[in-house]
N, C-alpha and C positions, 0 to 999 in steps of 0.2 A: 421576395421582394419585389425588385423595386421597380412597379410600373410608375413612371414618374411623370408628374407635371413639372416640380422643381428640378429633381433627379431623374422625370418622367417621361416622355418618350412613347407616344402612341402613334403608330404609322398609319396614316389615313390614305389607303390605296385601294386597288381593285383587282380582283382575279377570280377565276372559276374554282369551284369546290367539287371534289370527288371523294366520297368516303368509301374507298375500295380497300379490300384486304390484301390484294397483290398489286404490284406496280404494273402499269400499262407499259407495253413494249414500244420503243421508239419506232418511227416509221423506217422501213428498210432503205438502205442506201442503194443506188443503182449507178451503173457506169454507161448506160446506153439510153439516149433520148432521141425523139424525132429531130430531124435536121432542120433547125430553125436558127435565127440569129443568136438567141440566147444559148441554145445548145452548142452552136459553133464556138462561142466564146468560152464555154466551160468544158469543152472537150478535154477528156483526160483527168478532169478533177473528180473528187469524191462528192457525190450528190446525196443530200439528206432531204427527203420530201416530207412535208407536214404543214403546220400552221403557217410559218414563214420559212420556205425552203432555203437551205444553205448549200453553198458550193465551196469546198475547201481545196485550195491549190497547194499541194504538198511541196511543189518545187520552190515557190517564192514565199510561202507562209502567209498567203492572203486569203481572206474570207469574204465571200460575196453573198448578198441577200437578194432573194427574188421577191419583188413587190408586185403582187397581183391585184390588190384591192386598195389603191391609194384613196385617201379620204375617209376610210373606215377606221373608227377608233378601236384601240386595244390598250392593254396595260403594258407598261414598261417598268420593270423593277430591277434594282441592283441589290446585291447581297455580297457579304464577305464569306467566302467558302472556307478559308483558313485564317486563323487569327494571329495576333502578335504575342499574346500570352501575358499582357499587362492588365491590371485591374480595370474594370469597366469605366471607372472614373479615375483620372481625367482623360485617359487615352481612349478607351471604349472601342477596341478592335477585337471582337470575339469571333470565334468559329461559328458559322451559320447565322451570322447577324444580318438581319434585314436592313437594307439601306434606303436610299431615296426611291420614290415611286412617282409615277406619272401616268395619266390617261393621255395617250398620244395618237397621232395619225401621220401617215406619210402624205406629202403633197408635192407633186412634180411642178417645178418651175424651170422651164427651158432644159438645159443640160444637167440640172441638179435635182436631187430629191431631198426635201426638207423633212425633218422629224419635228412636229409641232406639238407642244403640250397645251391642252385646253385649260382655261381658268374656271374651275368649278366653285371657287369661293364667292363668285358674283354671278347671279343668274336671274332669270325670270321664269317662275313656274306658271307658264301661260301656254295656251294653245296657239297663240298668235305668233307666227314665225318672225314677223317684223319686230314685235316687242322683245322677243328673245335675242334677235340680232342687235337691237339697240344696246342691250346690256353687254353682249359679247364684245361689241366694238368699243365700248367705253372703258374696258379694262385690258391690261396687257396680257398677251399670251407669251409663251417662251419657245424659241426655236432651239431644240436640244442638240441637233446635229444636221450637218449638210453633207451629202454624199454625191460623188460623181456617178452618173449613169454611164455604164460601159457598154450596155446593149439593151435593146428594147424591141418589142413587137406587140402590136395591138395595145392593150391596156397594161401589159406586163413590162417590168423594167428590172434590169440587173444592176445592183449598186455595189460599189466597193466599200465595205464596212470595216476594213482592217483596222484603221487608226481609231475609229470610234470606240470599238470594244477594247482596244489596248490602252485606253486612257485610264486615269485614276478616278473612276466613276464613284467609288465609295468614299473618297476623301481621306485616304490614309495620310497623305502629306499634311493636310490641314489639321487632322486630329493630333498628329505628332507635334506639329508646330505650336498649336494651342496649349498642349500639355508641356511645352518647353522641353521636348525630347529631341530637339535638333531640327535643322533645316534639311529635309530630305528631298531628293529629286528623282523623278522616274527615269530609270535607265532603260531606254528602248532596246538596246542591243542584248539585254539580258531578260527580256520579256517576250512572251509567246502565248499562243493559244493552247489551252489545256483540253485536248481532244477527248480523254476518257469521260469527261462530264459535259461535253458539247453534244446535245441530242435534240431530235425533233420529234414531236408528237402531233396528233391531229389538232389539238387545241392549244398547244404551247410549244415554243421553241426555247431551248436552254443553251446558253453559250457561256463558257468559262475561260478565263485567261489567267496566266501566271505573270505577275508583275514584280519587278525588282526595283527597290528604292535605295539610294546611296546617300551618305552624308559623311563629311569629314569630321563633324563634331556631334556624334550621337549622345543622347541624354543618358543619365544614370540608370533609368529603368530599362532602356533598350540594351544597355551594356550588360545587364543581368540576365536577359532572356535570349538574346540573339547569339548564334555561334560565331558570327563575325558582326560586331556591332555597327560597322560601317555599311553593312549590306543587309537589308531586310527584304525577304521575298514572301509574298502572300498570293493567294488566288482570289479573284473577284468573279462574281457570277452575274449574268444578265438574263432576265426572263422576259420574253415577249408572249403575252397571253391573251386569249380571246376573252372578251368581256362576258359577264354572266348574263343569262337570259332574263327577259322581263318576268314579272310576277311577284317580285318581292315588294312588300308594302312597308314603307317607313313608319316608325312610331315616334311620336313627339316626346321630347325629353321632359321628365318631371324631376325637379331637384331633390325630391324626398326619397328617391329610389336608389341613388348611388350608381348611376350608369354613366359610362363614358359617352360622349356624343360628338358628332360632326356638326359644325355650324357653318352657315353661309348667309349671304345677303340676298333676299328675294325681292327684286324690284317690281314684281307684279303684285306685291302685297297691297291690300286696300290701305288708304292713307291713315285710317284710324287703327291699324294693326301694326305691331312691330315688324320692321324690315328684316331683322335678324332671326333666322330659323335655326332650331336645334333638333336633330334627329339622333336617337340613341344608336349605338353600335351593337349589333347582335348577329348571330348566325341565322341563315335561312332554315326554318324548321316548321314543317307543316304536318298535320295529322292526316293519316290515311282516311280516318272517319271523323270529319269535323263535328259530327253530332254527338260523338261519344265523350263521356267525361274523361276517360283514359283511352288513348289510342296509340298504336304503333306509328312511328313517323314515316313519311314518304321517303325520306333520306336521313339516316342518323348522322349525328355529329361524331366524327371519329378522329381521335388524336393518336399520334404514333410516338413511341419513346425511342430515343437514340439507342441503338444496339451497343454502342460503346460504353454504356452505363454498367458498372460492375454490381454484383450482388454483395451485400444485401441491400445496397442503395436502390437497385433496379426494382425490387419488389416493393420497397417503401414508396417510391415515386409512382408506381402503377396504382398502389392502393390509395394514396392520397388523391391523385387525379380522378380516380373513379368515384370519389365521394359525390361528385356533381350529379351522378345518375339519380341520386335520391332527390335532389332539387328539381330535376326535370320530371321525375315521376310525380312529385307533388304538384307540378304545373300541368299535369295531364298527359305526359308523354312516357310511354313504356318502351324500354330498350332504345332510348333516343340518344344516349351518350355512351360512347365506348372508348376505351384506351387499349391500344395494342402495341406490340413491338413492330418497328419499321421493317417491312419486308426486305430481304437481302438485296433485291435488284432495284430498290427504290432510291431516289436521290432526295436527301432531306431538304434541299433547296428548290425542289420541284414545288411550284406554288399550289399544287393540288393537295398537299399534305399538311395537316395541322401537326406541328412538331414540338416535342419536348426534348431539348438538347442538354446534355451534361457537358458543361464547359470547364476547361482547365485554364488556370491563370497562375502566375508566379506568386501572387498574394491573394488573400480572400477579398471578396467584393460582392456587390449586389447581384441578386438574381432579378430577372425582369420578364414580364409578359407583354409582348407587343402584338398588335393585331393589324392585319392587312385588311383595309376597309374600303368599300366602294364609296368614294366621296360624293357620288350622286344621291345615294340612298341611306348610307350607314350600314349596309350589309357587310358583316365580317365574312371574309372569304378564306383567310388563313390565320390560324393562331400560331405564334412563334414564341415559345417559351425557352428562355436560357437560364439554366440553374448552375451557379458557381459551385465547383466541387469542393473548394476549401472551406466554405463557411460552416459546413457541418462540424469541422474540427474545432470551431469556436465553441460549439455546444459541449464538446468533450472537455475543453478547458473550463467552461462554466461548472460542469459537473465535478470535475476534479478539484476545483477550488472550493466548492461547497462541501464536498465529502472527501475524506482521505481514502481514495479508492484502492490504493495499492498496499496499504499497510506500511508501517515503519520498518518492518523487517526486510532486509535485502535478500533473504533466502527464498522469498515468494516470487515466482516468475509471473510476468504480467498476464499471460494467457490463462494460467491456472487461477490467478486471483479473480480475473473478470468472470470466469466460468462460475465462480462461487457467489457472485453478487446477486442480490434479489432485485426486483423491479424498482424498489425505492432508491437504489444507489447506482445501478448499472448505467454507466455513461453511454454505452452503445444503444441501449434501449431508448434512453432519452433522446439521443441524437437522431435515431430513426423516426421517433415520434415527431420530431421537429421537421424532418424531411417530408413526412406525409403532409404536414400542415403547409409547408413551403410549396410543395407541388400543387396542392389544391389552391393555394393563394395565387400563384402565378398563372395557372390555368384559368382561374376566375377572371383575371384581367383580360385574357384573350376570349372570354365569353362575353365581355362587355362591362364587367363590374369594376368600379373604382375602389379606392381604399375607403373603409368606414372606420375612422379612428375613435368613434364613440362605442363601438360594439363590445369592447371589453368591459364596459361599465354596467352591462346588464347580462351577465353570464358570458359565455363564449358564443355570442350571437352571430358572429361572422368570421369566416376564415380570411376576410379581406382587411382585418385589423392587423397590426404588427404585434405578435404575441411575445411578451416576456415569459420566461419559464415560471409557471405557477408553483412556487416552493412552499411546501407545508412544513410546519414545525411539529416534531414528535418528541416531546421532552427536550433533551439536549442534542437531538439529532435532526438532520434535514431529510425530508421525504420528497423525492423527485418522481414518484410513480405517476403523478397526474400533472406533470410539467406542461404538457401540451395537449390540446383538445383532440377529439376524434370525431370526424364527420363535419359536414357543413352545418351552419347554425340556422336558427329561425329567420334571421334577417336575410340570409342567402336564399332561402326557400321563398320568402316573400318577394325579394327582388326578381328572381327568375320567373316566378308566377306572373308578375306584372309585365316583365319584358317579353317573355316568350309565350304567354298565354294566348290561346286561340279560342275564338268565340263562334258559336253557331250562327248560321245565317239568320238575320232578323234582329240580332242583339245589337244594341247601340254600344259600339266598342268604346267610345269615349267615356260614356257613363260607367261602363263595366270596369274600365281601367281606373277611373276615379274612385270607384267603390273599393277596389283592391287596396289602393293607397290609403284611403281613409280608415279602412279596417286595420291595416298594418300600423298606421300611426297610433290609432286608439289602443292597439295591443303593445305599444311601447317600442316600435321599430324605429329608433332614433338613428339618423344618418348625419354624420359630420365628416366632410371630406378634407383633402390635402390642404387647401388654401386656408382653412381655419384651424389647422393643427400644427403645421410644420414651422411657421414663422416664429421668430424669437418673441414677438409681441402678441402671439395668438391669445385670444380672449376666452374661448369656450373652455370651461373648467373640466369638461368630460372628453375633450378631443385631444388625445395624447398617444404618443408612440411608445411601444414597449412597456406598457403599464398593465395593471390588473385591478379589478374591483370598482365598485360604485363610488367609493369615497377615496379620492386621491390622497388625502391627508392621513387617513387610517392606513392606506396602503403604504405610505412612506414609513410609518411607524413599524409596520410589519416587516418591510424589507430591511430596515435598520436592525431589527432583531435577528433576521436571517443572517445578515452580514456579521453581527456580533458572534453568533454561534459558529458560523463558518470560520471566522478568524481564530476563535478559541480552539478549533480542531485542526487548523491548518498546520501542515508540516511536510516532512519528506514523503509522507504517504500520498501526497498529491502529485507526485511524478512517478513514472514507471521505473522498474528495475533497469539499470544500465544507463539511465538518462543523466546527463551532466546536471549537477545541482544548480548551476546557473540558470537552467531552463525553468526553475521554480518560479522565477519572476513572471513568466508568461502565464502561469496558472494563477498567480496571486493577483495580477492586475484586474481581471474581471471580478474577482471576489472583493477587492478593496473598493472598487467603483460600482459594486452591485446595486447601490441605491440611486445611481446617477439619473436614470430615466424617471424614476418615481419622484425625484426632486423636481424635475421638469414638469411633471404632472401636478404636484402640489403647488408649485409656484403660480400656476394658472388660476388657482382659487383667488389669489390677490388681484384685485381689479377685474375679476372674472365676470362674464356676462353669459347667462343662460339664454339660448335662443334655438330655434329650429328653422329649417328652410320652408316656412309656411307658404301655402298657396291658397289664394282665394278662388274657390272652384265649386261648382254644382251646389251652391247654397249651403255648403258646410260652414258651421259656425266657427269663427275664430275667437280665441280668448280676448278679453279686453286688453291684455298686455302680452306682446310676443317677445319682448326683450326684458329680462329681469337680472339686475346685478346680484351677485352672490351675497347671501346674508352676511351682515357685519360680523356676527359671532363666528361664522365659519372662516371668514377672512382672518380674524385675529388668531383663531386656533391654528390656522395654516402658518402664520408668521411665527407663532410660538414654537411649533414643531420644526420649522425650517431653520430657526436659529440654533437648535441643538445639533444640526449637521455641521456647524461651524465651531463647536466646542473642541478645544485642543485634545481633550481626553477621547473624543470620538475620532479625531483625525490621526492621533498618534498610532503608529504601527507598533505592536508589541515588540519589545526588545528581543524576545525569543525568536520572532520571525525575522527581524533584521539580521540576526546572527546566521540565518540560513540563506541570505541573498548576496552571493559573491559576484564579482565582475564576471562577464561572459568568459566561458572556457575557451581556450585557444582553438580556433577552427570551428567553433560552435557559436556563431553570433546569435544574439537573441532576435526573435522575429520582430520586424520593424513595428508592426501594429500592436504588438503585445509587450511593449517596453516603455517604461516611463522616461520622459526627458529628465535631465539632471544637471546640476551645476557643480557636481563633486568629482568630475572626471569619470573614471571607470566604475567607481564605487556607487552603491545605492545611496540616493539623496533622500534621507528620511524626512527632513524638514521641507525640502522643495516639493516632494511628492505629496505631502500633506496639504499643500496649497491648491493642488489640482481639483479635488472634489469641492473644496471651499470656493474656488473660483466659479464652479458650476452654479452653486447656490447664489453667489453674489451677482453674477451676470443676470440670473433670472429675476432677483429682487430689485435690481437697479435698472432693468431694461426700460428705455425711455417711453415707449408706447404704453407699457403697463403702468408706469408712473403717472403718465398723463391721464389715464383712465381713473386711477385712484384719486387724483386731485379733483377730477370732474364728479366722480361718485360722491365724494365728501361734500362738494358744493351743493349737490342735489339732496343729500341725506347726511346731516352732521354726525350721525351715529357710525358712519363708515370710518375705518381707520385712517385713510389718507396716506399719501406718499411720505409726508413728513414724519408720520409714525414709524414707517419702515426704516427710514434713515436714522431717526433718533434711537430706535431699538437696536439697530446694527451697531452704532457707535457705542451705546451703553454696554451691549453684550460683550464687545471685544475690547473696549478700552478702559472700562471701570473695574475690571477684575484682573487678578494676577494669579498665575498657576504656581503652586509650591514646587512642583517637579520642574527641574531646569530644562529637560527635554520638551515638556509640554509648553513651558514658557517661551522657548525658542520658536515653537510652532505658532504660539499666539502672536509673537512679534511679526512673523512672516505673514500671517493672515491679516494683521493690522495694516501692514504695508500694502497688502493686496486690496483691502477695503479702500484705503486712501487713493490708490491708483484707479480703482473702478469709479469712485466718486468724481475724480478728475475727468475720467472718460465721459461720464454722464453730464458734468457741468460744461464740457467742451463740445458735446454732441450738437452739431448744427441742425440736425433734424428734430431735436427735442423741443418741446414747448418752452417758452420763456420761464414758466413757473417751475417746471422740472429742473431746468438749469439753475434757477435761483435757489431752490431748496438744496440741491447738491452742493452748490458753491457756499451757501451759508453754513452747511454742515462742516465744510472744510475750514471756514473761518473760525467757527466755534471750537473745532478740534485743535486748531493751531493755538488758540488762546488758552485752552485748558491744558495742553501739553506743557505750556510755559510755566504753569503753576504746580506741575507734578514733581514730586521729589522721590528719588530712588537711590539706594546704596549700591545697586547693581550697575557695574560699569557698562555692560552691554545695553541694559535698559536705557541708561542715560544717553549713550551714543545713538541708540535707535530713536529715542524721542527727539533729540536735537536735530537729527538728520530728517526725520519726518516733518518737523516744524519748518525746517529750511526748504524742504521740497514743496510744501504747501505754499509758502511765501513766494517761491519762484513761479509756481503755477499761477497764483493769483495776480502776479505782476506781469502777465503776458505782454509781449511774446517771451517765451522761455529761453530763447537763444539756443545754444548748443546742448543745453541740459535736456535730458529725457528721463522720465521715471523708469524704474526697472520693468523690463518686459516679463509678464507672467509666463510660467512654463505652460507649454501647450497641453491641452486636454487630449489624451490618446484617443485614437479612433475607436468607436464602440460599435456603431452600426456598420454592417448588419450583424445583429446578434445571431 
């Protein structure tokens, strides 16, 4: 997962790269130096010579830096060496997590030394120094630190850096406060330098500190992970690194290729050209023989896997990350991409190593790939992948819910049964396949690629999509043997060829790159990114997360059938021997909500608009129309299928399964993320749970931006269904029928109430268009009138109808006063699958 723009998180920074197989040794410490002013001050201290020399005073715990080149820029980066153990969101404090970055320089001002960060967001790409200075003086810079100069001679200065590095540079306090986990304060008396990982090399200086934070009121998550919740101790890392050498050539961004970019304002741009520039992020990669179609690289890209990763996870992560070597070979580079185990004497936070880290947390959460990038050029210097260790267990739950993995017999031991499973049912094999894809996905981010959420609609075109398990139906059984893909896809190869391709001397690079893109687009390489896929009101019908197939509506029908077969076979065989029966709910949840993401995909057909990130370039012909609403017949078919997900017979959990879902066993609380909210106390809430997937459908169908598009589409084309059709069909489907089964009728009433609540939300949405609000409010008025004429002999039906009518009248007579409609049950967390 999750390189995030919304949940996303791309670190734009700068540092040097070294693809070495063994760790470079730190510069040796010494205890004797020439008798100078600085040497006299540091007499008796531990000296560490290198890029920025350090002097450690064991007696008073102070650290001194020796500044020999003031005015020269270098990289300053912070990282978190040890984590807190809480999910990436909302706390986000993981082991080996890269933090803030800056291109900085030391400047001496009288008795002080200032550490100043330069502003590369605004610049002038000009040879004229005065023009560059005019821009630099127009925008703020930042002074990150001020240091007392304790000794100096010539151009060298010794500064006291003790307090600077012992501060909360990574923002642990801020993260915990934002997450409402308590107001923590840095406790200086319990903080110190961490010398085992404070080292100096010829091109980088690494400093680590141990920081302790205290709070009188720690939050609930902190209380679950800390041995003493009032006290949290972590280690933070600081890197001072030489900037990379010249020679890297930036490449302009093309929105059709799916690459992350750095952007800045160039005030030297001609007045007829855009001032905002975008350069893609990529590693420096050059051919030894630029004239050869395929050549060895001058320096390969090397990634290192965290040695703390266990087997068989280790082999799966290595295999998946190595898929990218095929993409680089297709781009003309042989042996250009390698993945190896981190050498024993290397530090994972050393900025010369591209890292894949296996991160442990108390609950499952996102994985992510962050890149350390030179903001001047877009050159990726370090890839930093963090893979959450618990999310793979979600795949085991998915597999166990779809197939009764362990048998109903309690005489079969778990290990013995798993050994007898074939590839179509074995949850371990499916989970390892997912890990390979996950590893490739997150490494892809650190190579510069963004998400491509259209890739799953034309085969498995990219590992940069979010893959739902591709479940095949074999008679009355579920086949998981092809749940996840193998290898990078055609879009990945196309994107890498465009971004990393190197051309012979004399070739017009701009035209060559344009030709690669045009050929790729002609071959169907559709790219749709985060901004057009994640939002609740997203419009592109093919830009979806956790979906499969070219037709999202047909995909929904397939997943509903998969869900039906899975529920028919669900039982005690879905948990292992010795597991408390109450843990069956954690396995049932992903099965019951199996269709949730395909519902999200199908909903986008309504009010959907097909488009691409077209570019007018090099005389390439554009179609007469680049924006096309989804065909009316497809929209109506989507609405028809989506309504079936609201049918009480679909939502009703079989009584056989309900009989197997007891309250949590004592001492064995159900996992928070794999447990349904309920209104029935400790017992399973069959009616309330049924409203949860129904709410997902209703939220999608009544989303105000989608509704506004449907109104507009019908105004332009009367054959389109329009938002009023959606509202009318919803009311008719849920309110004009009655279920003969009392259990299903109870669910129908609950979903009816939910529909009324969501219509109220739409009618009251201040961001919605006036016509959207009017249609929703009119539906409520009509419903209130029709309820008044309905007759029923069922006491509960009568009470439900009267209460609903009264609720609508109170809503329409705003303000509503102290009355509030019933709060729907929360939809359980699903991502990351």
